[in-house]
C-alpha positions, 0 to 999 in steps of 0.5 A: 499499500502506498500513502501520501498526505491528503490534507494538513489543517491549520487552526488560526484566528486570522481566517481571512489572512490565511485564505488570501495568503494561500489564494494569492501566493499558491493560487490554491482553489477553494473547494468548499467552505462550512460554518460562520464566523467565529467557527468557519472551515475552508478546504483548498483543493490542494490539500490545505484546510483553514480552521477558524479559532475565535480571537477571544478563545481562552485556551489554544487546543493543546492537541493542535501541533504541526511540525511542518507542511510541505507543499510541492510548487511549480515554480522555484521553491526559493522564489515562492518562499521569498514571496511568502515572506513578503506576504507577512511570513518570516524566515525559518531559522536554521533552515534552507531558503526554501522554508518559511514560518506562517504567522501562527508559527506553523513551519512550511517547506516548499519542494518542486513538483 
């Protein structure tokens, strides 16, 4: 049996920014949405899911951890990471130039298709 990543889900209070970011930088396509603010969910056809966390939530769920998400991109991974940094992400310290960190701390790795 072979397996591959189906999707990665991100939890954030900045729902709109994440949707905008993945659409603009990676040209992802919205497959479906559910719920209303502050509990919205959105699935991109490319395998990223965005789950909204209310800004006034008292506790960030302890079981919500993610080491990193790796995306295959159809352009130079270093150029794509630089673009992500222009959109408000930061460089991943101690990693190569094809890595960056989202505002909620999730590390992203970019690989060529």
